[in-house]
N, C-alpha and C positions, 0 to 999 in steps of 0.2 A: 614644223609639222612632222609628227612621228608617223612613219609608214612601215608596213611589213607585208610580206606575201605569205599566204597560207595555202597549202596544197591538199586537195581531196583526190585520192586515187580510187577510181571505180573501174569495173570491167568495161573496156571499150573507150575509156576517156580519162584524161587528167584534167582537173578543174583547178585553176589558180585564182585566188581572190586577193585583190589589192586592198589593204586596210589603211585608212588614213584617219588618225585621231579616233580610233576605235570603231569606225564606220566602214562598211564595204562600199567602195566607190567604183571599182571595175572588176569584171570577171573575164577570164580567158578560158576557153574550152578547147583542149587539144584532143581531137578524135584520132585514135590509132586503130580503128577498125579496117581502114584501107591503107595500102602502101602509098607513101608520098615521097616524091623525089626531093622536094624542098621542105624543110622543117623550120619552124619558128626559131629565130636566132642565128641561123646559118649565114655565112658570108660567102658570096660568089663573085667570080668574074663573069659578067654576062655581056651579051652583045645586043645592042639596040636594034630591034627588028623593024619597028614602026613607031612613028610619033603621030598621035592624034590630037592636034591642037583643039579641035572641037570638044574633046573630052578632057583636055588638060592632063593628058596621060600618055605614057609610052609603054610599049610592049617589049619586054626584054627576055631574050633566050638565055636561060641559065642551065641548059643541058638537059634535053628531054622534057623540058617544061617551059612554058611561057609565063612570065610574071608580069604583074601590073604595077607600074610606077607612076604615081600622080605628081603633078607639080602645080605651082601657083599660076596665076593668069598669064604671066610672061614665061615663054619657053626658055629654059636654061641653055646655056651654050654647050654644055656637055651632052645634050641629047641630040646626037647626030646619027642617022641611020647607018648601021654597020660598025659603029664605034664600040670598043670594049670599055666597060665601066665597072666599078666595084659597088655591089649592092648588098643589102642585108634583108633577110626575110622577116617581115614584121608579123605577118599572119600566113600560115600555110594554106594551101588550096582547100576548099571545102565545097562539096557538091559540085556545081558547075561553075564556081567562081575560082579564078586564078589566084595564085599566091600573091600577096601584097608585098611590094618591095620598097626599100628606102635607099636613096643614093647616099653613099658614104665616102666616095672619092675616086680619083683617077687610078689607073692600074700602072704598075711598074713594068720595066722592060722584060723581066722574067715571068710576067703574067700575061703573055700574049695569046692566050686561048681561054675558051670557056672552061671554068673549073670551080670546084668547091674549095675555098680557101680555109675555112674555119667552121668547126661545129659551134653551135651556140645553144644556150639553155632555152627550154620551151617557154619560160616565163619572160623572155626578152630582157628588157632593161630594168625590170622590177627588182627589188631586193631578193636575195636568195631565200627561197621559201622554207618554211618549217611545216611539218605534218599537222594537219588539223586535229584538234581534240574531238571527242565524240560530240560534244555540244556545238563546237564550231562547225563540224560537218553538217549537223542538223540545220544550223543557221544559214550556211551557204546554200544548201539544197533548197531551203525555204525561199531564199531570195531568187534562186533560179526558177522556182515555181511561180513566183510573182512576175518574173520577166516573161513568162509564157502567157500572161494575161494582158489585156488591153488597158487596164486602169491602174492608177496608183493613188493612194490616199494623201491628202494634204494634212500636215501635222495638226492644225487646230480645227479640222473639219472641212468637208468638201473633198472632191477628188478631181483628178485629171484623166482624160481619156485619150489614148494614143492610137491613132489609126494610120498604119502605113499603107500607101497606095503605090502604084507603079511610078507616078510622077513625083510624089512628095509624101512627107509624113505630116498629118494634121493632128494638132493637139488642142483639145477643148477643155474648158474649165467649168466645173459644175459645183454649185454651192451644196447640193445634196441636203443632208440633214443639219448643216451648219446653222448655228443659232446666231441671229443678228445681234450685234452689240448695242443697237440703238435704232432710231427711226429713220436715220439718214441713209437712204439706199445707196447713194453715190459713195459715201464713206465706207459702207459695208462692202461694196464691190471692190473698192480700191484695196482695202485690207486683204480681201480674198485674193486679189490679183498679185499683191506683193508676196504673200506666202506661197502662192502657186508658182510664181516665177522661180523661186529658189528650188522647189521640188522638180520643176520642169528641167532645169539645167542639170540637176542630179540624175534624173531619169535618162536624159539624153546621153550622158556619159556612161551610166550603168548599163543601158541597153545597146550601146555602141551604135546609136543612130547617126546617120550622115546624109549628105545631099541636102536638098531643099526641105526645110522644116517650117511649117506655118502654125503660129500660135494664135488662137482666137480668145483674147481676154474678155472678161465679163464687162458688159456695158461699153460706153465710149469714153475712155480716159481723157481728162483734160490735158492740156500741154504740160502743166506742172506734174500731173500724175504720170503721164507717159514718160517724162524725163526721169522721174523717180524709178519707174519700172525698168527703164533701160539701164540705170545705174545698178539695180539689183541683179538683172540678167548678166551683165558683164562681170560684176563682183562674184557671182555664183559660179562662174566658169573656172574650174579648178585644175584643168588638165592643159597640156601643151598643144593639143590638136587645134589646128587653125579653124576658127569659127567666126564668120562675118555676120553681125547682127544689124539688121536695118532698122531705122526708126519706126516706131509704132504709128500706124495710120489712124486717121480720125474715126475709123470704124472699129478700132481696137485690134487690128491684125498686125502681127509682127512676123516678118520673114527672116530666116537665118539660113546660112549655108555652111555646113560643117564638113571638113575634110574626111574623106573615106579612108578606113583602115580595117579591112576584113568585113565579114558579113555581120549585119545586125543580129542581135540574139534571137529575135522572133523567127528568123530563118534558120539559125543554127539549132534552135530548140524544136524545130519541126512544125511550127504553126502553119506553114504554107510550103507548097512545093514538094520536091522529092525527098526531103529530109524527114518527113513525118514518120515513115515506117522505120527509118534508121533510129530515130529517137525512141519510138515505141520498143524496138528491139533492145536498145540499151537499157531502158527503164525496166523492161520485163526480165532481162537476164540478171540485173542487179537485185531485183525483187526476189528472184529465184535463189540467188546466192545468199541473201540475208536470211531467208526462211530456212535454207539448208544448214546454216550455222547454228540454228536453235532447234532443229527438228528432232534431235535426240534419237536418231535411228530410224525415224519414219521416212518413207519415200515422199519426196516433195514433187508435186505435179505442176508443171507450167502449161496451161492452156493458152495458146497464143494465136493471134490472127495469122492466117496463111501468108499474107503479104509481109508481115513483120518476120515470120519464120523464114521466108525466102530471103529477106535481107540478111538474117543471121547466117544462112548457108552460103552467102556470097562474101562474107567478111574475109579479109586477108589474115586477120588475127584469129588464132586457133583458140576459140573460147572453150571448146570441149576439153582440150588439154589443160587449159588454165583451171577449169573447175575440178578436173580429176586430181591435179597435182596440189591444189591449194585448199579445196573445200571438201570434195568427196564425189562419189559416183551414184549416190542414192537419189536419183531424180528421174523424172520422165517428162518429155516435152511432146505436146500433142497440138498440132495445127487445128484451127477451127475457123469458122466464118461468121461467128455471132458477135464477138466483142474483141477489143484490143488485146487484153491479156488478163489472166486470173491465176493466182498462185494458191494452191491448197495442199493438203497432206492426205495420203492414203491412210485410211483407218484412223483419222484424227478429226477433231471437231473444228480445227482451224480452217477457215475458208476466206481468204483475203481477196476481195473483189476490187478491180480498178476499172 
């Protein structure tokens, strides 16, 4: 399998897309609007603060920050409260979520204190990235836009709906405008379910979904059909993340539990919680920058919701300095209370509304 990593640099974030056989299979978003002690790829000596067997996780002090280290059902011998261990940052902290850690080994005698041992790349264990072309940037941002939605299309018709809740993620399959290939409803349902199963596993990986996931297949699959669906689900799992898939019930429900590693993208992209205005601020500022690049001397105006503007004002990243040094100073930012953001030009016909 041929794989590569492509990087898109934007104001406030770096986006890394993992490509396998020409298809985007995973995305990592590294937000640098806020200072972070632990960054993706870094290796630390950390001290085990607490072990929560109920959560199958430990909390590890890596120096000014507590990281989250998950484990399988059985508690590993190395997770002893107060013990120093060597860990790697898989995902940096985001919002109110702690950094996600991975255990990589015991510490040596000269590492008898909490410390940063090694810097690491933001893209983690993925191949060294190359910079995205203009078209690749468009494609990656388009996929990110799709991840901000609740549905995904099935290749030969139909769609799946993904509904995250506090307790679980529910996935439903809908034939939509899919045309039946015959009069046998059971056969139609099974073909739809088979194709949906592949797309569901792709979306789970792409959206970084974890925890309990419940899939509601169409109809009530027979034992033979259920076995075939299980084969497709397991064969379509293409990453190394632990994912336990339970047998499909007689009602067509399939439960799976996927190991957590960082926030799911619907939270990173601001669909819920405190990240909404941060996401709006990032999108607005990048829209401003894009318009400034083609403004040809016009003053570009960014009208932005006051909540998103307040988010901008509290960034640790100096975005004004970045704009002045890399793009220009001919812009005006005006807080408002009517809409998320709008970019326009003074004395110009262009008026891009979002």
